[in-house]
N, C-alpha and C positions, 0 to 999 in steps of 0.2 A: 608756097601752101600746097597740101597734097590735094590731088584730083584723082578721082570724083572725091566730093566732100562726104565724110560720115558724120551724121549729126550727134551731138553730145546730149545725152539724158541727164536732166537735173539733179536726180537722185544716185548718179554713178559716180565710183571714185576715179580719180585720174589714172591710177594703174589699171583698172578694169577698162577705160577708155582705151589706153595704150594696147592693151590686149586685142581690144575690137579692131584697131586700126591694122595692127600686125596682121590678124587674121584675114582682114578685109584687102590689104594691099599686096602682102607678099605671101600670104598662105602659111605663114611660120609662126614660131614661138616669138613673144616678145622681146627677148634678149636680142635676137637678129635685128628685129624692126629697129630696137633703140640705137644699135651700133651703127645701123645704115643712115641713121638720121643725125647721127653725131651727139647721141646722147648717152652718158654712162649709165649702165644699169643700177650700178650701186648708188647713184645720186638719185634716180628715179625711184629706187626701192626705198630710199631715205627721205623721200618728198621733199628734197631740195628744191628751193625757189628757182634756181636757174633751169633745172630740169623741167619744171612745171612752165616756166616761161618758154622754153623751146617748144614743148607740148602745143601750148597755144598759139606760137608762131606757125606751126606746121599746119594746124588746123582750122585758124581763123576763130577759134574760141576765145572768148574774153579771158584774160588771166585771172580777173576776180571769180568768175564763174568756177573755173578749176581750182582756184585757192580756197573758195568756201567749202569745198567737199574733202579738204585733206588737212591734217596737222602739220604746219609747215616748222622744222626745226629752227630756234631761234638762240640755242645754247646747248650745254652739255645736258642731256636728257629732257630738254624743255621745248615745247611746242606751243605755236600759236594756233588755236583751233577757233575760228570765227570770232576773234578779239579776246577769247579765253585762254589763259596761260595754264597749260596742262604738262604733265611729266609723262614719261614713258609708260608708268604704270596704268595710266588712265586709258592706254591704247590695248587693243586686243593683240598686237604684234608680239610675239612671232606667230601666234596662231592665226589660222584662217577660218573665218567664221561665215555660215551661209544658212541661208532658208531652203530647205529641199523643193517645198513647194513653190517659191519663187523662181528657182533653177528650172523646175520642170516645166514652169510657163515660159521661161526664156527658150527653153530647147525647141518649142513650138514656132520661135520666130527666128532668132540670130544667135543663138549660143548663150552660153553662161554669162551673166554681167554682175560684177560686184557692187553692192550699194555701200554709199560712204558710212552710214551709220553702222554698218556691221563691223567697222575697224574701230569701235568703242568699246572698252570692257564692259561698261554698265548696261549695253544694249545687249540683252539676251533674249529677247522675245520678238518674233516677226509682227510687226504692228498689222499687217496686211492679213495674215493668216492665223495668227495667235497660237503659234506653236514655238517651243524652244529652237534657238538658234541652234545648229551643229558646228562644231568645229574640229578643224584638222591640225594635227601638229607638224612643224617643219621637219622634212626628212631628207630634201636634197639641197645642194648649194643654191639653186635657183628658186627655192622656195620664198625668199623674203619678197620677191614680186607678186606673191599672191595671186598667180595665174591659175583661175579657176578651172580652166580646161584640163589643166594638169593635176592640181590639188584634188579636184572632184571628178573622177573619172566616170561616175555614175551617170546615166542618161534616161531621159523619158520614164518608162514605168519604174525603173528602180528608183528614180527620186521620188515618183510619186508613192512608192510603198514607203520610202523612208518617212514622207509626210504624213501617211495614213497612220503610221505606227506611232507618231509622236502624239503626247498627250497636249490636249489643248489646255492654254491658261490665257487669261488676259494680260496685256502690257501692266508691268508694275507702274505703281504711280512715280516711283523715283526715276524710271526711265522716261516717262511720259514729262517728268519735270525737265530732265536734262534737254531731251528734245525740243521742248518749248523754249527753254531758255536759250539753245543755240540759234533758235529762229527769232529771237529778239522779244520773247514773251515775258511777262513780269510773273512771279511766282510767289510763295510765302516770303515774307519779310525778313526773317532772319536767315534762310536758306539762301536769299539773294544777296545778303550783306557778305556772304562767304565768296571765296573764290568758287569756281565750279566743281574743281577735284575736292575742295575742302567740304564743301556741302554733301558731295557723294560719299567721301570716306568717313565722315561723322556719321551720317544715316546707316550706312552698312556696318559699321563697327558697333553702333549702338543696338541695331538688330541681332547682330551675333550675340552680343551680351544677354539680351532679352530672351533669344530664341534657343541658344545652344549653351548658356551658361559660362562664367568667367574662366573655367578650366578649358575651354575649347581651344584647340591648336589651330589658328588660322589657317597653314598650308594644307590642313587635311580637308577643308570644306571644298565641295565641287561648286561647279558654275550655278546648278540649281539652288545649292544652299546659300550662295552669296545672293541670288535673286530672291528668295523668300527672306532673307535677312533684311534687303532692301526694302521689301514691303512693309516689315514690321517696324523698321526704324523710320521710315517716312511718316508713320501715324505720329511720331513723337516729335521729330524735327521739324515737321510742318507746323507744329504749334509753337514753334519759338523756344525760347529758354525756359519758359514756364514749364512746357512737355517734357523737355530734356531734363531738368531738374527733379520733375515727379518722378521719372524713371530712374534716375540715379539715387536718390532718396529712398524709393521702395527696394532698390537693391541693398540699402544700408540694412534696413528692417529685417531681411533674410537672415542677417548675421547678428542681430540684437542679443540672441542668448548663446552666442558662440563662447567656448571656452577660451581662454587666453586673452591675446589681444590682437585680434585680425586687422592687418593694415590693409592700405589701398591695392596692394598688388593681390592679395587673399580676395579681396571683396569684388573688385573689378577685372582681375584677370587680364585676359587677353585684350580687353578694351584700354585697360590703363598702360599696358606694356606697348601697345600700338602707338599711343600717343607720347610714351616717356621715353622709348628706345628705338625710334625708328632710323632704320639704317641709312635712309637717303636725307636723312635731316631736314625734311620738309616741315614747313611751317604747318602745324596742324589746324590752326585758326581758332575761333571764338570756343569752340569745344573744348580746348584745354583750359580755358579760363573757367568755365563753367564748372568743369571736373574739379579743377584747383580750389575752387570757392567752396564746392560741396564736400571735398576731403577735409578742408581746414574747419570747416563748420561741424563736422560730426566725429572727426578722429583726433583724439589728444597727442598733440606734438610739442616738443619744446621750440623755443625760438631759435631760428638758425637752420632748421631743417628746409632741405631743398625739396620742393613739389612741382614736378613738372616745369623744370627749368627756372623757378623762382624760388627765392629763399623768403621763409617765413619770418618776418622781423619779430614777433614776440608770441608768446604762447597764448593762443585762444581759448583751449580747452585742457581741463586736468581730468585725471583718473583719481580716484580715492587715495591710491597709492602715492602718486606723484605729489597731491596736494600736502598729503600727511607728511611727506619727506621735505618738501618746502617750507612748511609751516613748522616743522618738528614737533607733530602730533602723533600721538597713538592712533593707528589707522583704523582699530576697531571701534574706538571712541568717536573718532571724527564720522566714520560710516553711520553710525547710530545716530548722531546729531542731523546728519545730512538727510537720512531717512524721515527723521521726525519734522524736518524743514520742508519735506516734499521737495528737495532738490534731486533726489535720486529715489528709485522706487524702493521697495522693502528687500527684494531679492535681486537687486541689480548686478549684473555681470561686471568682472573686474575692469572690463575696459569702457564701462559707461561713462560718456561724455559729461563733464560739469563745467559749466562756463565759469571763466577765470574770477570774474568780479563777483559772482555769487557764491563760488566756493571760498575764496579768501574772505567775503564778509561773514559766513558762517564760521570759518576758521578763527577769525578774529574774535567773534562772540564766544566761542570754546574757550579760548585763552583767557578770556575776562570773566569766566564763569564764577559765581560764587553760589554755592550749593543751598539749598533750602535749609538744611540743617544749620548752617552758618548764617543765613539770613537775620535771625533775630539780633545777632551781635553787629551785624553791618548795619542794619536798619535803627538798632537801639529800640527794639518794642519785643512784645512777647508773641509766641509762636502762632495763637489765634489770628491776631491782626495781620501776620505775613499771609496767611491763607486767605484771609478776605481780601487783601490787597491784590493777590494773584486772582481770584475769582472776581473781582470787580475790574480786572483788566488794567489796574493801576500800575501793576507790575506784571511783564510778561515772562513766562519761562522761556528759556534759550530758543526752544521750539516747541509749539503747540503740538504739532503733528496730528495723526489720526486719533480720534478717541481711543484709548484704550492701549496705546503704546506703552509697552514695559520699559523699565530700566530710568537712569538718571537724566534723559534728554528732557523729561518734564520736571526735573526738579532742581533746575538752577536757573538764576537771572544773571543778566549781564550788568558787571559792576558799574558801568557808565549810566545805566538805566537807574540804579539805586541812587547813585551821585545825583541824577537829575531830579527825582522825586523829593529827595531831602532836601536839595536846594531850593526847589519851589515852595515847599512847605515854611521854610526858614526865610525865604525872601518876602514873606506876607507877615512875619513876626517882627515883634520890637525886642530889642535886648533886655533882658532882666537879670541884675545881679544877684538878688537875694528872694528867696521864697516868701510868698505870701498866702494867707489862708484863703483868699478869695479864688485863687487860680490852682488848679490841679493838672496832672498830666492826662493825656487824651483818654487812655483806659479807664481812669476813675470817673472822669467826666460821662463817657459813655455808660457807664455802669449806673451812674446816677440818673441819666436821661432815658435809660433803658432802651437804648439803641445800640445796634452795633458799632465797634469801634471804627469801621471803616466809614461810616455815615459821617463821623466827625472828621475824618481826613478829608472827605468830599467837601464838607463845609468850608474847610481851610483852603482848599484849592479854588473853590468856587468864589472866594471873598465873602463868605456870608457871615463870617465872625469879625467882630470889631475889636474885641479883647483877646488878641492873640499876642504870645511872648514867647521867647526861648531862653534857657538859661545859659549863660556864656560859659560855665565850666562843664557843660554836658555835650553829647554827641547825639546825632540823629532824632528821631521821633520821640525819644526819651527826653529830650531837652524841652520839647514844647509844653507850654502852659495855657490853659483856656479855662473861661469861666463856666462852671457846669450850669448854672442858671441860665446863661445866654444858650448853651448848646442845646438845653431841653425846650426853651422856647422856640428856638429855629427848628429842632426837630420836628414840633407839633405842627409847624406851619406848613411842612412838605406834603405834597398830594399823596393820598392813601392808595399809592399804586405798588405793585409788588417787584421787588429787586429781582436780579437775575438769579440769584441762588433759591429764592423762594418760589419762582416760576418754574425751575427744574424740578423742586420738590413737588409741587402741584401736577406738574406734567408727568412724573415719575420718569425723567430722563437724565442722563449724564449733563453734567453743566457744560462741558465742551460741545455737546451736541445742541444745546439750547444755543449758545453763541453762535454756532454755524448756521444754524435757522435764522437768527438774526441777520448775520452776514450775508445770506442769500437774498434777502428781501431787494426788489419786489418780484423775485422769481416765484413759480408757482407754490412750490411747498417751502413755505417761509413764515417768520412772523415779524411783525414791525415794532422796532423798539421806540419808546418814548423817552425823549430827552428833558430833564428839569433843568430850566435856565437858571442860570447864577449870576449874581451881580457882575463877577469876572466873566468877560467874554470868551475866555479861552478854555472854560471848563463847564461841562454839563454833567448831569447824574443820570445814568441810565436805569430806566424802569420799564415794566411791561404792564400794560393796563389789564385787569381781570378779563375784559371782554375780549381782549386779543387773544388770550389763553383760552377762554372758552370757545371761541370761533375754530381755533386750531384743533381741539379736541374733539369739537363737532364734525370736522372735516377729515382728520386723520387719525390714524390708530397704528400703533406698533404691536407687534407679536406677544409681548410681555403684557400689555393691557387685555389682548383678547383672551390670553392664558387665564389671567386674573377672573376675567369676567365669565367664562365658562369653566373655571375649574380644572385647566389643563395644564400640562407641563408645556413650556416654551418651544420645545424641539417637536412636541405634536403638531401644535398650531403651525410651526415652520413647514413641517412635512405635509399637512392638510393643503395649506396653500400651494406649495411646489406640485403636488400631485395633480390640482386642478388647473395648473399652469397661470396661475396668478402671479404676476410680477408686482415688485413694489414700485410706487410712483417715485421714491427716491431711495437710493439703496444706501447700504451701510458704508460702502466705499467712501460716500461723498460726506455723511454726516455722523456716521458710527452706529445709526440705528436705521433698520429698514421700516420705512412708513409706506401704509396702505390707507386707500380711502375707505371711510367708514362704511361705505355701501357693500362690502365684503361680509358684513355681520348679516345683511338682509339675504344672503345666496342660501342661508341654512346649512352650510358645510361642517359648523361647529356644533349644530343642536343635538346630534346623536351623541356626541361625546360629552354633553353637558354634565357638570357635576355637581355640587363639589367632589372632587374626587381626592380621598387620601387612602394611602395604604393602610387600612385598620390593622393589618397583621402582617409581619414581616417574617417569612418563613426562612429560618437559617438553613443553608445547604446541606450541613451536616448533622441537623436533627434526626431523632428516629423516625421512620417512615410512620409508625403507628399513631404517635404523638402528632405528627403533621397532619395526618388524615383526620384523626379526631378534631384537631382545631379547625381544618378545612370544613368538615361537615357542620360543625357548630356555626361556623361563620356564614355558611349558606343558608341557614334558617331565617337571617335577616336581609336577604337579597330578594327584591322585589321585580325584577326584571333581567331579560337576558343580557343587556348591556351591563350591567353591573356584574352579573355573573361571568361575562367575557373578560372583564378587566380583571377580575381576581385571579382567573385562570392564567393570564398573561404575567400578572405579577408573581404568581407562584412559580410558574416556569422560568421566569426571568431569574430566579435565584438558585439556578443550578440543580434542579431536583434529578435524581437518578432516573432513568428510563423505566425500570420497574416501578417506582412509585409514582411516575407520571402516567403509566399504564392503568394502575390501579386507580388513580384519581380521575382519569378519565371515564372509567366505568360508572363511578361514583356521579360523576357530573352530569352523565347521560340519563342516569336513573332520576335526578334531580330535576331535570329538563322535563321530563315525562310527568313527573309529580306538580310542577308549576303549571302545566298546559300549554306549553309554549307550542305555537303552531309551526309546523315544519316550514323552512324556508325563510322565516323572519330573521 
């Protein structure tokens, strides 16, 4: 054992301790001291356990204390650091890290002393002085021993000057987490479930993606950049999988409107490449699974595609193009139907993901489409009844979509649904071989009972008719026969409530909007449907009570009703509401019509524009100026207020009057205003 004994400081690295011993005992560099004591310098530089054990033997310091402050090699480029398995990339070597403020304090005592925390690449800020650590690159053959006396020649005031010039910053939460974990303290659950290096790597890479973007090249990042990335990434990884997913899915949203088909490498860039193409073949940890799941949940890929080391067993998502190709459909037709079915938005980009099951279900219905034009033949009934069946939702168009969608997406029905409806109707009927005078087709019975034919269909489905037959030699609804007297009797017993179609007429709303309001119940802006019970438990007749309609009209109003009430154009009403910053309580995007609370009528914003306004005179843009002025003068004689005068001037100028004619008319208008005694400023 060396005498006299030099004490070992608990935060010091074994290499630094060896340098202190060399200076204390022989007054020379550490290489000479190691050779004199039988320790190979290269073994000490590599932190081999044999060299550390020899140092413990010479000094009397326990081997455990020395090994706790150094990463012991346990294999090729692998080290044991306080029970954590790390690789060479986790260590700062070959750079020598130091805090100038700490070394300036050391100079006032026994010389430069290296701290073991400085050997970790993730430690970039001095926890004592809260300044960035400085680093020196390897220059000479002996530099791997990190002898601070040689690597940092600055002394005293020079070191203090370096410390004063450094910008202060707190220790990053990632660095604090690493130090606490090495001290045996627990941290966030997800991070603790990873190896130490996996936790650090995932956090820093996620921070780089968030702060510097997917196109950032990792080798170009500085130590300060990595420190900042660790701070940003820790906010996400400390919240576990939920926080990581939130960030990754937000990254997808940035490419929502991108042209073409951006893949994972385009969207995640450096983050994806670091996990997928690591040269060291290190296991990236759970972050790879999370990214893989996010990718497969958002990017359409065929089965068999390899994603971050694992093969996708089967396709999870389609694009319109891939779905059309798989189902042998026209992509434009399929796209229209998918939009109407609200599977994709109206202007969806080409790469918009479609869940496989939803896409195939819609594609199957497209293949089974029967156009409305062909429905009378398919059902065996007249076109009016076809429309009524669709209006009452006894038959559903392939896709309702948003009210107002154009094209054939609302004009076809699934053939399976047709077969099901006809099957239900025939299932309640008795076979009939020959016609009888007491029985008539549905349309004839409805005519005699003075009810819509769809009411008779409701009665059949609800089991309300006892005398129900079908002709063996006919098909569809045309084969059904009912007793008109029984139909009339049952129809008269139905409650006097309004059908959905009648309610739409009373409310002056599109039929689909009324259905959507009913579907929204019990949300705020909605209506409640009333079901008429039938003998058959599996069918009810939809109705809307008059009181429900009146209550809705009293609480909510649409621009068309306001326009009608005040004699204005709908566009004028919408403009006035928008100008006052009044937003609809229920938007057109949801139900097809904007709805406002009726209290907007109490604000008086429409009173000044109250009509009824009609364009009494349409001035043609190419009529002769004299004739136009004469007509305009005659018209002004009937005006009683400035409001009417202003509207007629606007109407006239709207019809493309020439500038000269407009000037002449302006003088005439000013004179007429004076004659009417209009007060200036009104």
